[in-house]
Structure formats: structure tokens, C-alpha cells
Backbone as a printed PyTorch tensor [residue, N CA C, xyz], in Angstrom:
tensor([[[ 66.4350, 107.6870,  82.6430],
         [ 67.6280, 106.9370,  83.0270],
         [ 68.2490, 107.5880,  84.2610]],

        [[ 68.6850, 106.7450,  85.1740],
         [ 69.2630, 107.2400,  86.4240],
         [ 70.6840, 107.7400,  86.2050]],

        [[ 71.0380, 108.7370,  86.9820],
         [ 72.3970, 109.2800,  86.9480],
         [ 73.3420, 108.2930,  87.6130]],

        [[ 74.4500, 108.0040,  86.9610],
         [ 75.4430, 107.0850,  87.5240],
         [ 76.3740, 107.8410,  88.4590]],

        [[ 76.6430, 107.2770,  89.6260],
         [ 77.5910, 107.8670,  90.5740],
         [ 78.9800, 107.4680,  90.1310]],

        [[ 79.8330, 108.4660,  89.9030],
         [ 81.1980, 108.1920,  89.4450],
         [ 82.0820, 107.8690,  90.6430]],

        [[ 82.5560, 106.6290,  90.6950],
         [ 83.4030, 106.2040,  91.8090],
         [ 84.8210, 105.8620,  91.3310]],

        [[ 85.1660, 106.3320,  90.1370],
         [ 86.4850, 106.0560,  89.5710],
         [ 87.5880, 106.4520,  90.5490]],

        [[ 88.5590, 105.5740,  90.7460],
         [ 89.7330, 105.7640,  91.6160],
         [ 89.4070, 105.8490,  93.1080]],

        [[ 88.1780, 105.5370,  93.4890],
         [ 87.8400, 105.5300,  94.9130],
         [ 88.1570, 104.1630,  95.5030]],

        [[ 88.5780, 104.1570,  96.7650],
         [ 88.9350, 102.9170,  97.4660],
         [ 87.7620, 102.4510,  98.3170]],

        [[ 87.5220, 101.1390,  98.2620],
         [ 86.4840, 100.4920,  99.0620],
         [ 87.1170,  99.2550,  99.6850]],

        [[ 87.6370,  99.3890, 100.8900],
         [ 88.3570,  98.2810, 101.5240],
         [ 89.6410,  98.0220, 100.7640]],

        [[ 89.7710,  96.8320, 100.2100],
         [ 90.9600,  96.4760,  99.4280],
         [ 90.7840,  96.7520,  97.9310]],

        [[ 89.6320,  97.2840,  97.5430],
         [ 89.3120,  97.4840,  96.1250],
         [ 89.4140,  98.9460,  95.7140]],

        [[ 89.8590,  99.1560,  94.4830],
         [ 89.8570, 100.4870,  93.8710],
         [ 89.0520, 100.3880,  92.5860]],

        [[ 88.0510, 101.2470,  92.4550],
         [ 87.2160, 101.2540,  91.2550],
         [ 88.0250, 101.8090,  90.0830]],

        [[ 88.1110, 101.0330,  89.0100],
         [ 88.9100, 101.4340,  87.8480],
         [ 88.0470, 102.0990,  86.7850]],

        [[ 86.9760, 101.3860,  86.3690],
         [ 86.1390, 101.9390,  85.3030],
         [ 84.7420, 101.3230,  85.3490]],

        [[ 83.7840, 102.0760,  84.8300],
         [ 82.4070, 101.6110,  84.6960],
         [ 82.3630, 100.5310,  83.6240]],

        [[ 81.6420,  99.4360,  83.8900],
         [ 81.5410,  98.3410,  82.9230],
         [ 80.1740,  98.3270,  82.2500]],

        [[ 79.1080,  98.2480,  83.0590],
         [ 77.7510,  98.1660,  82.5080],
         [ 76.7310,  98.4820,  83.5900]],

        [[ 75.4970,  98.6010,  83.1720],
         [ 74.4040,  98.7870,  84.1150],
         [ 73.5680,  97.5160,  84.1080]],

        [[ 73.2730,  96.9810,  85.3080],
         [ 72.4640,  95.7700,  85.4200],
         [ 71.0000,  96.1110,  85.1730]],

        [[ 70.2040,  95.0680,  84.9800],
         [ 68.7770,  95.2750,  84.7140],
         [ 68.0630,  95.9510,  85.8820]],

        [[ 68.5980,  95.8100,  87.0980],
         [ 67.9710,  96.4550,  88.2580],
         [ 68.4080,  97.9140,  88.4160]],

        [[ 69.2710,  98.3870,  87.5220],
         [ 69.7100,  99.7760,  87.5470],
         [ 71.0570,  99.9950,  88.2110]],

        [[ 71.5670,  99.0010,  88.9090],
         [ 72.8650,  99.1470,  89.5690],
         [ 73.9970,  99.1110,  88.5550]],

        [[ 75.0110,  99.9060,  88.8230],
         [ 76.1750,  99.9550,  87.9450],
         [ 77.1800,  98.8940,  88.3570]],

        [[ 77.8560,  98.3050,  87.3730],
         [ 78.9260,  97.3410,  87.6210],
         [ 80.2390,  98.0450,  87.3010]],

        [[ 81.1990,  97.9350,  88.2320],
         [ 82.4930,  98.5770,  88.0690],
         [ 83.6030,  97.5350,  88.0750]],

        [[ 84.5830,  97.7430,  87.2160],
         [ 85.7870,  96.9250,  87.2400],
         [ 86.6480,  97.4580,  88.3700]],

        [[ 87.0560,  96.5690,  89.2650],
         [ 87.8260,  96.9750,  90.4340],
         [ 89.1100,  96.1640,  90.5480]],

        [[ 90.1610,  96.8420,  90.9730],
         [ 91.4440,  96.1760,  91.2170],
         [ 91.5850,  95.9620,  92.7180]],

        [[ 91.9170,  94.7410,  93.0820],
         [ 92.1140,  94.4020,  94.4920],
         [ 93.5920,  94.5610,  94.8420]],

        [[ 93.8690,  94.8170,  96.1030],
         [ 95.2530,  94.9620,  96.5620],
         [ 96.0790,  93.7050,  96.2970]],

        [[ 95.4140,  92.5380,  96.1990],
         [ 96.1300,  91.2860,  95.9680],
         [ 96.5230,  91.1130,  94.5020]],

        [[ 95.9950,  91.9910,  93.6210],
         [ 96.3480,  91.9350,  92.2060],
         [ 95.2340,  91.4580,  91.2900]],

        [[ 94.1740,  90.8710,  91.8390],
         [ 93.0640,  90.3950,  91.0070],
         [ 92.1760,  91.5610,  90.5920]],

        [[ 91.5200,  91.3880,  89.4450],
         [ 90.5740,  92.3760,  88.9350],
         [ 89.2180,  91.6960,  88.8310]],

        [[ 88.1800,  92.3200,  89.3980],
         [ 86.8310,  91.7460,  89.3840],
         [ 85.8070,  92.8300,  89.0790]],

        [[ 84.6960,  92.4190,  88.5020],
         [ 83.5710,  93.3130,  88.2610],
         [ 82.6140,  93.2080,  89.4450]],

        [[ 82.2920,  94.3700,  90.0430],
         [ 81.5090,  94.3740,  91.2770],
         [ 80.4180,  95.4350,  91.2160]],

        [[ 79.2820,  95.1100,  91.7860],
         [ 78.1300,  96.0040,  91.8650],
         [ 78.4950,  97.2260,  92.7130]],

        [[ 78.2150,  98.4270,  92.1970],
         [ 78.5910,  99.6510,  92.9070],
         [ 77.8490,  99.8020,  94.2370]],

        [[ 76.6360,  99.2980,  94.3200],
         [ 75.8860,  99.3590,  95.5700],
         [ 76.6310,  98.5900,  96.6580]],

        [[ 77.1100,  97.3850,  96.3130],
         [ 77.8450,  96.5560,  97.2670],
         [ 79.1400,  97.2410,  97.6950]],

        [[ 79.7630,  97.9620,  96.7870],
         [ 80.9870,  98.6950,  97.1230],
         [ 80.6850,  99.8350,  98.0890]],

        [[ 79.7100, 100.6660,  97.7220],
         [ 79.4180, 101.8620,  98.5070],
         [ 78.8540, 101.5480,  99.8860]],

        [[ 78.1450, 100.4260, 100.0350],
         [ 77.5570, 100.0530, 101.3210],
         [ 78.5050,  99.1960, 102.1610]],

        [[ 79.6920,  98.8830, 101.6300],
         [ 80.6650,  98.0990, 102.3800],
         [ 80.3870,  96.6100, 102.3950]],

        [[ 79.4700,  96.1540, 101.5510],
         [ 79.1310,  94.7350, 101.4770],
         [ 80.2900,  93.9480, 100.8680]],

        [[ 80.8950,  94.5040,  99.8150],
         [ 82.0470,  93.8800,  99.1600],
         [ 83.2600,  94.7650,  99.3810]],

        [[ 84.3070,  94.2030, 100.0050],
         [ 85.5050,  94.9790, 100.3110],
         [ 86.7610,  94.4050,  99.6800]],

        [[ 86.6340,  93.2450,  99.0250],
         [ 87.7860,  92.6310,  98.3590],
         [ 87.2860,  91.6620,  97.2980]],

        [[ 88.2300,  91.0470,  96.6030],
         [ 87.8830,  90.0600,  95.5840],
         [ 87.5250,  88.7230,  96.2140]],

        [[ 87.6660,  88.6010,  97.5070],
         [ 87.4620,  87.3570,  98.2350],
         [ 88.6690,  87.0360,  99.1010]],

        [[ 89.7720,  87.7320,  98.8370],
         [ 91.0100,  87.4670,  99.5790],
         [ 90.9100,  87.9080, 101.0350]],

        [[ 90.0840,  88.8860, 101.3360],
         [ 89.9310,  89.3660, 102.7180],
         [ 89.3740,  88.2610, 103.6040]],

        [[ 88.3790,  87.5470, 103.1230],
         [ 87.7830,  86.4550, 103.8950],
         [ 88.8000,  85.3370, 104.0930]],

        [[ 89.5180,  84.9950, 103.0370],
         [ 90.5380,  83.9460, 103.1250],
         [ 91.5930,  84.3170, 104.1570]],

        [[ 92.0560,  85.5680, 104.1050],
         [ 93.0800,  86.0270, 105.0620],
         [ 92.5610,  86.0170, 106.4970]],

        [[ 91.3040,  86.4270, 106.7000],
         [ 90.7630,  86.4650, 108.0600],
         [ 90.5650,  85.0490, 108.6050]],

        [[ 90.1770,  84.1000, 107.7460],
         [ 90.0270,  82.7070, 108.1800],
         [ 91.3930,  82.1350, 108.5510]],

        [[ 92.4070,  82.4010, 107.7310],
         [ 93.7630,  81.9290, 108.0360],
         [ 94.2360,  82.4840, 109.3810]],

        [[ 93.9360,  83.7400, 109.6340],
         [ 94.3500,  84.3750, 110.8870],
         [ 93.6330,  83.7480, 112.0820]],

        [[ 92.3310,  83.4720, 111.9120],
         [ 91.5730,  82.8290, 112.9940],
         [ 92.1200,  81.4390, 113.2910]],

        [[ 92.4900,  80.6930, 112.2490],
         [ 93.0480,  79.3500, 112.4530],
         [ 94.3700,  79.4090, 113.2160]],

        [[ 95.1700,  80.4400, 112.9510],
         [ 96.4560,  80.5710, 113.6390],
         [ 96.2760,  80.7860, 115.1370]],

        [[ 95.1880,  81.4620, 115.5260],
         [ 94.9750,  81.7960, 116.9290],
         [ 94.0110,  80.8380, 117.6370]],

        [[ 93.4650,  79.8620, 116.9090],
         [ 92.5210,  78.9090, 117.4860],
         [ 93.3050,  77.7030, 118.0170]],

        [[ 93.4670,  77.6280, 119.3350],
         [ 94.2750,  76.5750, 119.9600],
         [ 93.7090,  75.1800, 119.7000]],

        [[ 92.3890,  75.0500, 119.7530],
         [ 91.7730,  73.7350, 119.5330],
         [ 92.0430,  73.2590, 118.1070]],

        [[ 91.9150,  74.1510, 117.1550],
         [ 92.1960,  73.8000, 115.7640],
         [ 93.6580,  73.4070, 115.6010]],

        [[ 94.5590,  74.2210, 116.1390],
         [ 95.9930,  73.9610, 116.0140],
         [ 96.3800,  72.6230, 116.6360]],

        [[ 95.7490,  72.2640, 117.7380],
         [ 96.0920,  70.9960, 118.3920],
         [ 95.6500,  69.7930, 117.5690]],

        [[ 94.7140,  69.9830, 116.6380],
         [ 94.2180,  68.8760, 115.8190],
         [ 94.7920,  68.8490, 114.4130]],

        [[ 95.5920,  69.8300, 114.0340],
         [ 96.1730,  69.8600, 112.6930],
         [ 97.0660,  68.6420, 112.5120]],

        [[ 96.8360,  67.9030, 111.4290],
         [ 97.6370,  66.7220, 111.1190],
         [ 97.2190,  65.4720, 111.8760]],

        [[ 96.1590,  65.5500, 112.6650],
         [ 95.6950,  64.4020, 113.4370],
         [ 94.4280,  63.8430, 112.8040]],

        [[ 94.5850,  62.9300, 111.8570],
         [ 93.4490,  62.3580, 111.1330],
         [ 92.5920,  61.4560, 112.0080]],

        [[ 93.1100,  61.0450, 113.1640],
         [ 92.3350,  60.1780, 114.0500],
         [ 91.0630,  60.8580, 114.5340]],

        [[ 91.0590,  62.1960, 114.5990],
         [ 89.8630,  62.9220, 115.0320],
         [ 88.7430,  62.8850, 113.9930]],

        [[ 89.0600,  62.4390, 112.7910],
         [ 88.0570,  62.3640, 111.7380],
         [ 87.3050,  61.0380, 111.7650]],

        [[ 87.7960,  60.0920, 112.5790],
         [ 87.2010,  58.7540, 112.6360],
         [ 86.6570,  58.4540, 114.0270]],

        [[ 85.6620,  57.5930, 114.0310],
         [ 85.1500,  57.0800, 115.3000],
         [ 86.1140,  56.0240, 115.8250]],

        [[ 85.8550,  55.5050, 117.0020],
         [ 86.7330,  54.4880, 117.5990],
         [ 86.7590,  53.2000, 116.7840]],

        [[ 85.6830,  52.9370, 115.9950],
         [ 85.6670,  51.7310, 115.1670],
         [ 86.3140,  51.9380, 113.7980]],

        [[ 86.8850,  53.1420, 113.5650],
         [ 87.6040,  53.4090, 112.3230],
         [ 86.7600,  54.0170, 111.2070]],

        [[ 85.4500,  54.1560, 111.4180],
         [ 84.5570,  54.7210, 110.4000],
         [ 84.6320,  56.2410, 110.4850]],

        [[ 84.7500,  56.8970, 109.3190],
         [ 84.8250,  58.3570, 109.2930],
         [ 83.4940,  58.9770, 109.7090]],

        [[ 83.5670,  60.0080, 110.5490],
         [ 82.3710,  60.7020, 111.0220],
         [ 81.5300,  61.2390, 109.8710]],

        [[ 82.1800,  61.7350, 108.8130],
         [ 81.4510,  62.3250, 107.6860],
         [ 80.5550,  61.3060, 106.9920]],

        [[ 80.8920,  60.0300, 107.0940],
         [ 80.0820,  59.0140, 106.4080],
         [ 78.9040,  58.5400, 107.2500]],

        [[ 78.8360,  58.9170, 108.5090],
         [ 77.7400,  58.4500, 109.3520],
         [ 76.8460,  59.5710, 109.8560]],

        [[ 77.2070,  60.8160, 109.5970],
         [ 76.3650,  61.9240, 110.0390],
         [ 75.3850,  62.3000, 108.9400]],

        [[ 74.1790,  62.5770, 109.3250],
         [ 73.1330,  62.9260, 108.3680],
         [ 73.3650,  64.3410, 107.8610]],

        [[ 73.4440,  64.5050, 106.5380],
         [ 73.6230,  65.8130, 105.9380],
         [ 72.3370,  66.6100, 105.9640]],

        [[ 72.4450,  67.9160, 105.7850],
         [ 71.2690,  68.7820, 105.8030],
         [ 70.3140,  68.4810, 104.6420]],

        [[ 70.8810,  68.0150, 103.5190],
         [ 70.0540,  67.7410, 102.3400],
         [ 69.4850,  66.3250, 102.3550]],

        [[ 69.9790,  65.4760, 103.2530],
         [ 69.5550,  64.0880, 103.2950],
         [ 68.2140,  63.9830, 104.0020]],

        [[ 67.1950,  63.5520, 103.2850],
         [ 65.8500,  63.4400, 103.8590],
         [ 65.5240,  62.0050, 104.2580]],

        [[ 66.3660,  61.0520, 103.8560],
         [ 66.0710,  59.6480, 104.1420],
         [ 66.4790,  59.2470, 105.5470]],

        [[ 67.4960,  59.9060, 106.0860],
         [ 68.0020,  59.5170, 107.3830],
         [ 69.0780,  58.4520, 107.2850]],

        [[ 69.3510,  57.9740, 106.0760],
         [ 70.3670,  56.9510, 105.8620],
         [ 71.4330,  57.5300, 104.9420]],

        [[ 72.6970,  57.4520, 105.3700],
         [ 73.7900,  57.9910, 104.5730],
         [ 73.8880,  57.2200, 103.2690]],

        [[ 73.9850,  57.9490, 102.1390],
         [ 74.1220,  57.3190, 100.8320],
         [ 72.8110,  56.9890, 100.1540]],

        [[ 71.7020,  57.2640, 100.8180],
         [ 70.3890,  56.9900, 100.2360],
         [ 69.7120,  58.3170,  99.9400]],

        [[ 69.2410,  58.4730,  98.6990],
         [ 68.5600,  59.7050,  98.3200],
         [ 67.3900,  59.3880,  97.4000]],

        [[ 66.5150,  60.3710,  97.2570],
         [ 65.3340,  60.1850,  96.4140],
         [ 65.6110,  60.7440,  95.0390]],

        [[ 65.4810,  59.9150,  94.0100],
         [ 65.6680,  60.3280,  92.6160],
         [ 64.3120,  60.7490,  92.0720]],

        [[ 64.1060,  62.0640,  91.9490],
         [ 62.8020,  62.5840,  91.5270],
         [ 62.4630,  62.2020,  90.0920]],

        [[ 63.4690,  62.0740,  89.2290],
         [ 63.2000,  61.7300,  87.8260],
         [ 62.6360,  60.3170,  87.7010]],

        [[ 63.0680,  59.3930,  88.5930],
         [ 62.5860,  58.0080,  88.5630],
         [ 61.5060,  57.7620,  89.6080]],

        [[ 61.3190,  58.7390,  90.5050],
         [ 60.3510,  58.6440,  91.5910],
         [ 60.6360,  57.4360,  92.4780]],

        [[ 61.9510,  57.2090,  92.7420],
         [ 62.3680,  56.0630,  93.5600],
         [ 63.5300,  56.4720,  94.4620]],

        [[ 63.6920,  55.7430,  95.5700],
         [ 64.8450,  55.9040,  96.4320],
         [ 66.0180,  55.1440,  95.8190]],

        [[ 67.1930,  55.7310,  95.8590],
         [ 68.3790,  55.0700,  95.3170],
         [ 69.4910,  55.0970,  96.3550]],

        [[ 70.3660,  54.1030,  96.2950],
         [ 71.5200,  54.0280,  97.1950],
         [ 72.7820,  54.1940,  96.3750]],

        [[ 73.7600,  54.9090,  96.9610],
         [ 75.0470,  55.0820,  96.3000],
         [ 76.1030,  54.3420,  97.0640]]])
């Protein structure tokens, strides 16, 4: 059995390791961590020590909010729903081909269980 690295009370970004929870099947330890925002999450110790995980998810949310505040193009379009539609009034999201859409037609997909194309 591998020796567990004790990271109790150590800080990793916005997280503080509180206590060891369990060992995963791959040998990595899972630690209960408290985030500065108040949430408690169980996180892989490898991700903590390598800087892969630095918060419960609030860090990403905060950084996105900050980027939106400083993005002039985004700010100029806030509250302007007209940018979501084409000149004929059809929403762009309904006419653009999604990454998962293999038919090339919006609303048409292949139902593998029936082995047929279906329209929604």
C-alpha cells in the first residue's frame, strides 16, 4: 500500500484540505476541502498538488464574470436580443448546424434504436 501524503490544513488556491476521505481505485487520495466561498467538496489530492483544481468551481465563474465586465463587445450587446436573430426574425441558434448534428438539417437526427431518421 502506498504512503498517503498528509495535506491537512494546506492551502491550494482557494481550497484548504480538511480531512482524508478515501483512496480511489487508481491509488489517489480524495480529500474533503473547504473553499473560500464556503462550499465543501471532495477533491483528488493529485489535482490539488499539481494546481489542476484550485477552487470548488467559483474561481472559473468569477474569472468569466470579470472578463465579461471588461469585454466591450459583450457589454454593448447585453440586453439586445436582436443580435440573436437574423434579419428575417429567425433565431441563429435554430439555423446553425450543431457539432453533434450529422444530418445537416436542424431538428433532424438519426434514431439508432429504430435505425431511422427522425424530425423534431
